[in-house]
Backbone as CSV, one residue per row, in Angstrom:
resi,resn,N_x,N_y,N_z,CA_x,CA_y,CA_z,C_x,C_y,C_z
1,MET,-24.241,4.699,-9.193,-23.541,5.799,-8.552,-22.759,6.604,-9.581
2,LYS,-22.033,5.913,-10.463,-21.249,6.622,-11.473,-22.153,7.383,-12.426
3,ASN,-23.313,6.804,-12.733,-24.247,7.481,-13.632,-24.744,8.773,-13.011
4,ARG,-24.969,8.751,-11.689,-25.424,9.966,-11.005,-24.333,11.027,-11.039
5,VAL,-23.093,10.596,-10.827,-21.983,11.552,-10.859,-21.853,12.145,-12.259
6,SER,-21.927,11.295,-13.272,-21.832,11.783,-14.649,-22.964,12.746,-14.957
7,LEU,-24.170,12.409,-14.542,-25.322,13.278,-14.751,-25.119,14.596,-14.023
8,PHE,-24.618,14.512,-12.792,-24.363,15.713,-12.016,-23.340,16.609,-12.713
9,VAL,-22.266,16.012,-13.191,-21.228,16.784,-13.882,-21.805,17.453,-15.128
10,MET,-22.579,16.706,-15.885,-23.167,17.282,-17.097,-24.111,18.430,-16.751
11,LEU,-24.935,18.258,-15.727,-25.842,19.327,-15.319,-25.073,20.558,-14.852
12,MET,-23.997,20.294,-14.112,-23.162,21.418,-13.642,-22.534,22.149,-14.833
13,LEU,-22.082,21.404,-15.818,-21.489,22.031,-16.995,-22.508,22.877,-17.746
14,ILE,-23.696,22.318,-17.921,-24.754,23.060,-18.618,-25.124,24.314,-17.827
15,ALA,-25.295,24.158,-16.524,-25.636,25.305,-15.684,-24.508,26.326,-15.690
16,GLY,-23.287,25.841,-15.698,-22.138,26.742,-15.697,-22.064,27.574,-16.958
17,PHE,-22.331,26.974,-18.077,-22.296,27.727,-19.328,-23.415,28.754,-19.363
18,ALA,-24.525,28.460,-18.716,-25.646,29.386,-18.718,-25.363,30.591,-17.831
19,HIS,-24.660,30.405,-16.731,-24.471,31.501,-15.777,-23.034,32.016,-15.724
20,ALA,-22.115,31.127,-15.527,-20.719,31.540,-15.421,-19.846,30.340,-15.711
21,GLU,-18.606,30.600,-15.992,-17.696,29.513,-16.311,-17.252,28.803,-15.038
22,LEU,-17.268,27.481,-15.094,-16.842,26.671,-13.962,-15.340,26.428,-14.036
23,LYS,-14.732,26.326,-12.876,-13.322,25.949,-12.833,-13.282,24.484,-12.402
24,ILE,-12.860,23.622,-13.334,-12.847,22.185,-13.121,-11.415,21.673,-13.239
25,GLY,-11.090,20.691,-12.398,-9.759,20.093,-12.455,-9.830,18.599,-12.248
26,PHE,-8.722,17.952,-12.519,-8.605,16.498,-12.379,-7.364,16.181,-11.562
27,VAL,-7.485,15.174,-10.672,-6.361,14.731,-9.845,-6.160,13.238,-10.069
28,ASN,-4.955,12.860,-10.459,-4.586,11.455,-10.613,-4.080,10.973,-9.243
29,VAL,-4.980,10.393,-8.462,-4.665,9.998,-7.091,-3.580,8.924,-7.060
30,ALA,-3.599,7.998,-7.997,-2.578,6.947,-8.025,-1.182,7.550,-8.178
31,LYS,-1.075,8.556,-9.021,0.215,9.224,-9.235,0.645,9.975,-7.968
32,VAL,-0.314,10.610,-7.313,-0.011,11.312,-6.072,0.460,10.310,-5.017
33,LEU,-0.242,9.202,-4.890,0.156,8.169,-3.925,1.570,7.676,-4.192
34,GLU,1.881,7.490,-5.455,3.188,6.958,-5.841,4.322,7.915,-5.492
35,LYS,4.076,9.218,-5.636,5.157,10.186,-5.474,5.112,10.961,-4.161
36,ALA,4.145,10.675,-3.317,4.016,11.435,-2.068,5.202,11.168,-1.149
37,PRO,5.777,12.226,-0.570,6.888,12.016,0.371,6.442,11.212,1.596
38,GLN,5.181,11.339,1.957,4.661,10.571,3.087,4.657,9.074,2.784
39,ALA,4.518,8.707,1.515,4.531,7.288,1.133,5.914,6.690,1.389
40,ALA,6.944,7.426,1.036,8.311,6.947,1.275,8.575,6.804,2.770
41,LYS,8.074,7.757,3.556,8.259,7.680,5.009,7.495,6.496,5.590
42,ALA,6.295,6.263,5.089,5.499,5.130,5.567,6.203,3.823,5.234
43,LYS,6.739,3.728,4.026,7.463,2.516,3.622,8.664,2.291,4.536
44,SER,9.373,3.347,4.837,10.536,3.251,5.711,10.126,2.807,7.119
45,ARG,9.020,3.361,7.626,8.539,2.955,8.950,8.176,1.470,8.967
46,LEU,7.504,1.014,7.916,7.123,-0.403,7.839,8.350,-1.303,7.779
47,GLU,9.338,-0.905,6.987,10.563,-1.704,6.884,11.263,-1.791,8.231
48,THR,11.354,-0.663,8.921,12.008,-0.638,10.226,11.252,-1.496,11.233
49,GLU,9.933,-1.388,11.213,9.103,-2.128,12.163,9.138,-3.636,11.926
50,PHE,9.161,-4.049,10.655,9.028,-5.471,10.350,10.336,-6.162,9.993
51,LYS,11.420,-5.436,9.889,12.698,-6.056,9.520,13.154,-7.123,10.521
52,PRO,13.065,-6.867,11.832,13.504,-7.912,12.768,12.723,-9.228,12.612
53,ARG,11.426,-9.117,12.418,10.619,-10.332,12.240,10.948,-11.013,10.920
54,ASP,11.205,-10.238,9.887,11.582,-10.806,8.598,12.908,-11.556,8.727
55,GLN,13.855,-10.963,9.430,15.150,-11.621,9.643,14.974,-12.918,10.429
56,GLN,14.062,-12.906,11.388,13.796,-14.108,12.170,13.214,-15.207,11.282
57,LEU,12.320,-14.850,10.382,11.746,-15.830,9.452,12.819,-16.419,8.542
58,ILE,13.707,-15.574,8.061,14.810,-16.043,7.219,15.700,-17.006,7.997
59,SER,15.960,-16.658,9.245,16.783,-17.518,10.096,16.108,-18.877,10.321
60,GLN,14.794,-18.866,10.537,14.064,-20.129,10.715,14.173,-20.990,9.460
61,GLN,14.032,-20.378,8.301,14.116,-21.134,7.041,15.508,-21.736,6.854
62,LYS,16.539,-20.981,7.214,17.903,-21.506,7.103,18.113,-22.687,8.050
63,GLU,17.576,-22.574,9.264,17.709,-23.654,10.227,17.016,-24.926,9.717
64,ILE,15.823,-24.754,9.147,15.091,-25.904,8.592,15.887,-26.523,7.449
65,LYS,16.426,-25.693,6.584,17.218,-26.181,5.446,18.428,-26.969,5.941
66,ASN,19.098,-26.439,6.967,20.270,-27.140,7.521,19.881,-28.501,8.091
67,LEU,18.756,-28.567,8.789,18.298,-29.840,9.350,17.921,-30.826,8.242
68,GLU,17.269,-30.322,7.195,16.916,-31.191,6.069,18.169,-31.708,5.371
69,ASP,19.164,-30.837,5.216,20.431,-31.273,4.613,21.108,-32.348,5.470
70,LYS,21.073,-32.140,6.789,21.669,-33.121,7.697,20.946,-34.460,7.579
71,LEU,19.606,-34.417,7.511,18.831,-35.646,7.382,19.173,-36.357,6.076
72,ALA,19.240,-35.619,4.985,19.551,-36.212,3.684,20.960,-36.801,3.667
73,ARG,21.880,-36.112,4.301,23.286,-36.529,4.290,23.543,-37.709,5.237
74,ASP,22.915,-37.664,6.435,23.272,-38.633,7.475,22.194,-39.676,7.758
75,ALA,21.098,-39.682,7.020,19.988,-40.606,7.309,20.441,-42.075,7.306
76,ALA,21.338,-42.414,6.401,21.764,-43.811,6.268,22.567,-44.288,7.478
77,VAL,23.271,-43.369,8.146,24.108,-43.776,9.278,23.458,-43.502,10.627
78,MET,22.260,-42.899,10.611,21.546,-42.597,11.867,20.751,-43.815,12.313
79,GLY,20.568,-43.881,13.629,19.673,-44.901,14.165,18.233,-44.499,13.880
80,ASP,17.331,-45.471,13.954,15.923,-45.204,13.660,15.352,-44.123,14.573
81,GLU,15.638,-44.206,15.864,15.096,-43.227,16.826,15.650,-41.830,16.553
82,GLU,16.944,-41.746,16.294,17.565,-40.449,16.000,16.989,-39.846,14.723
83,ARG,16.799,-40.669,13.678,16.233,-40.208,12.418,14.785,-39.724,12.610
84,ARG,13.977,-40.512,13.355,12.582,-40.119,13.608,12.517,-38.805,14.384
85,GLN,13.413,-38.662,15.357,13.424,-37.418,16.154,13.789,-36.225,15.272
86,LEU,14.754,-36.388,14.393,15.149,-35.306,13.489,14.005,-34.966,12.529
87,GLU,13.338,-35.990,12.001,12.188,-35.749,11.117,11.083,-35.002,11.857
88,LYS,10.851,-35.370,13.113,9.830,-34.694,13.936,10.229,-33.237,14.176
89,ASP,11.510,-33.009,14.488,11.994,-31.639,14.705,11.794,-30.788,13.455
90,ILE,12.114,-31.359,12.302,11.951,-30.631,11.036,10.478,-30.285,10.816
91,LEU,9.608,-31.251,11.021,8.176,-31.028,10.837,7.655,-29.950,11.793
92,ASP,8.066,-30.022,13.066,7.651,-29.022,14.057,8.140,-27.625,13.675
93,LYS,9.392,-27.555,13.237,9.954,-26.251,12.859,9.269,-25.692,11.610
94,LYS,8.901,-26.558,10.679,8.180,-26.106,9.485,6.810,-25.543,9.863
95,ARG,6.128,-26.223,10.774,4.820,-25.726,11.240,4.967,-24.361,11.911
96,ASP,5.957,-24.271,12.802,6.191,-22.994,13.493,6.520,-21.885,12.504
97,ALA,7.342,-22.195,11.522,7.726,-21.202,10.520,6.522,-20.776,9.685
98,ALA,5.678,-21.726,9.312,4.488,-21.394,8.522,3.548,-20.506,9.326
99,ARG,3.371,-20.821,10.586,2.518,-20.014,11.461,3.102,-18.605,11.616
100,ALA,4.386,-18.528,11.839,5.040,-17.227,12.002,4.942,-16.410,10.716
101,GLN,5.088,-17.070,9.564,4.975,-16.371,8.276,3.563,-15.826,8.079
102,GLN,2.571,-16.618,8.442,1.183,-16.161,8.288,0.897,-14.976,9.214
103,GLU,1.347,-15.052,10.454,1.149,-13.942,11.390,1.865,-12.687,10.894
104,PHE,3.063,-12.884,10.388,3.833,-11.760,9.839,3.060,-11.102,8.702
105,SER,2.558,-11.905,7.777,1.820,-11.373,6.628,0.576,-10.608,7.070
106,GLU,-0.155,-11.189,8.012,-1.373,-10.529,8.505,-1.039,-9.208,9.187
107,ASP,-0.039,-9.220,10.055,0.344,-7.995,10.763,0.858,-6.937,9.791
108,PHE,1.681,-7.374,8.831,2.223,-6.428,7.860,1.104,-5.800,7.028
109,ASN,0.183,-6.626,6.552,-0.921,-6.099,5.744,-1.792,-5.135,6.544
110,MET,-2.040,-5.448,7.796,-2.841,-4.563,8.631,-2.145,-3.204,8.807
111,ARG,-0.855,-3.225,9.109,-0.107,-1.971,9.291,0.005,-1.201,7.976
112,ARG,0.218,-1.914,6.863,0.298,-1.252,5.566,-1.022,-0.557,5.246
113,ASN,-2.131,-1.217,5.540,-3.440,-0.612,5.308,-3.667,0.613,6.191
114,GLU,-3.176,0.563,7.429,-3.266,1.740,8.308,-2.493,2.912,7.710
115,GLU,-1.273,2.632,7.279,-0.442,3.683,6.690,-1.087,4.241,5.422
116,LEU,-1.628,3.363,4.591,-2.281,3.789,3.357,-3.509,4.644,3.665
117,GLY,-4.281,4.240,4.655,-5.454,5.032,5.055,-5.070,6.423,5.517
118,ASN,-4.006,6.511,6.311,-3.535,7.820,6.772,-3.071,8.678,5.597
119,LEU,-2.378,8.065,4.666,-1.896,8.796,3.492,-3.065,9.282,2.640
120,GLN,-4.058,8.437,2.473,-5.221,8.834,1.681,-5.940,10.016,2.328
121,LYS,-6.014,10.036,3.654,-6.618,11.175,4.355,-5.830,12.453,4.075
122,ARG,-4.514,12.334,4.091,-3.665,13.516,3.824,-3.861,14.010,2.397
123,ILE,-4.020,13.087,1.460,-4.233,13.473,0.062,-5.561,14.209,-0.082
124,VAL,-6.592,13.707,0.578,-7.891,14.383,0.525,-7.776,15.788,1.107
125,GLU,-7.035,15.934,2.211,-6.806,17.262,2.796,-6.111,18.177,1.794
126,ALA,-5.099,17.639,1.113,-4.353,18.440,0.142,-5.244,18.843,-1.029
127,VAL,-6.069,17.936,-1.508,-6.977,18.233,-2.624,-7.961,19.319,-2.209
128,ARG,-8.549,19.162,-1.041,-9.510,20.163,-0.568,-8.855,21.527,-0.366
129,ALA,-7.661,21.529,0.204,-6.960,22.800,0.413,-6.665,23.479,-0.922
130,LEU,-6.198,22.712,-1.894,-5.913,23.270,-3.221,-7.192,23.784,-3.869
131,ALA,-8.270,23.037,-3.739,-9.551,23.447,-4.331,-10.014,24.781,-3.753
132,LYS,-9.864,24.944,-2.453,-10.273,26.205,-1.822,-9.343,27.343,-2.206
133,GLU,-8.035,27.086,-2.156,-7.057,28.133,-2.466,-7.190,28.638,-3.898
134,GLU,-7.457,27.729,-4.826,-7.492,28.110,-6.233,-8.916,28.227,-6.773
135,SER,-9.881,28.220,-5.888,-11.295,28.441,-6.231,-11.820,27.483,-7.307
136,PHE,-11.557,26.212,-7.139,-12.115,25.221,-8.052,-13.578,24.995,-7.702
137,ASP,-14.391,24.845,-8.714,-15.786,24.488,-8.508,-15.940,22.977,-8.429
138,LEU,-15.059,22.257,-9.121,-15.171,20.807,-9.187,-13.794,20.208,-9.453
139,LEU,-13.415,19.242,-8.599,-12.198,18.464,-8.823,-12.610,17.002,-8.926
140,LEU,-12.188,16.356,-9.998,-12.531,14.960,-10.255,-11.313,14.077,-10.022
141,THR,-11.581,12.807,-9.676,-10.483,11.849,-9.523,-10.794,10.613,-10.347
142,ASP,-11.057,9.519,-9.698,-11.267,8.236,-10.377,-12.464,8.274,-11.317
143,GLY,-12.424,7.417,-12.301,-13.539,7.297,-13.225,-13.460,8.252,-14.399
144,VAL,-12.403,9.018,-14.484,-12.236,9.950,-15.597,-11.496,9.228,-16.712
145,ILE,-12.069,9.211,-17.869,-11.453,8.526,-19.004,-10.410,9.422,-19.665
146,TYR,-10.687,10.687,-19.726,-9.753,11.623,-20.339,-9.793,12.931,-19.566
147,ALA,-8.626,13.510,-19.376,-8.527,14.827,-18.753,-7.471,15.619,-19.508
148,ASN,-7.847,16.760,-19.980,-6.934,17.659,-20.663,-5.846,18.095,-19.680
149,ASP,-4.627,18.223,-20.165,-3.517,18.632,-19.296,-3.780,19.976,-18.624
150,GLN,-4.583,20.803,-19.240,-4.869,22.121,-18.667,-5.683,22.017,-17.382
151,ILE,-6.452,20.953,-17.214,-7.235,20.833,-15.983,-6.639,19.814,-15.015
152,ASP,-5.513,19.172,-15.388,-4.862,18.196,-14.519,-4.061,18.948,-13.454
153,VAL,-4.504,18.864,-12.220,-3.851,19.572,-11.122,-3.069,18.616,-10.217
154,THR,-2.762,17.441,-10.724,-2.066,16.423,-9.936,-0.746,16.948,-9.361
155,ALA,0.040,17.612,-10.179,1.336,18.128,-9.716,1.146,19.149,-8.600
156,ARG,0.126,19.968,-8.703,-0.118,20.976,-7.663,-0.600,20.311,-6.373
157,VAL,-1.341,19.215,-6.487,-1.750,18.477,-5.284,-0.524,17.858,-4.630
158,GLN,0.405,17.340,-5.448,1.638,16.781,-4.890,2.422,17.859,-4.145
159,GLN,2.506,19.046,-4.717,3.197,20.144,-4.043,2.507,20.503,-2.729
160,LYS,1.193,20.552,-2.755,0.429,20.866,-1.552,0.663,19.794,-0.489
161,LEU,0.708,18.546,-0.919,0.927,17.436,0.009,2.296,17.564,0.679
162,GLU,3.285,18.034,-0.058,4.619,18.219,0.515,4.606,19.269,1.619
163,THR,3.754,20.269,1.501,3.693,21.312,2.513,2.912,20.859,3.748
164,LEU,2.141,19.778,3.626,1.341,19.279,4.744,2.077,18.248,5.592
165,GLN,3.348,18.034,5.350,4.088,16.995,6.091,4.087,17.238,7.553
């Protein structure tokens, strides 16, 4: 696939020199993703959405730690049945906490991927809008080893993205 793209670019360059000059640009998508105002908003939405569950997980861990401390401190003076019950409670709470942590991670990753997908769509819209507005013949992104600063339009894509909020 990359070889076809490279071949296509070379053919376009050769054809362009024969007929007319091409307007080519480069977009550093990673940089756009990093600085997009929508990325900060998405991060804030995720934090707001998942903070209560995160606090609950922290609370569960503290409760388990307190029970383990109690077992370590009082095991010698506890009866066998009381000690076994406390050990069982600790084990049950650890299982519940592990399950809750796994569900949290899965849900968080799924929502983060949704937000990232939406942001990537907005970036593509911004790139296309800039390409049309400024009459680019070709805009390149990933797979570029070197791009002259004169054809790097990353900052202009970031500006365009800000207007698409």
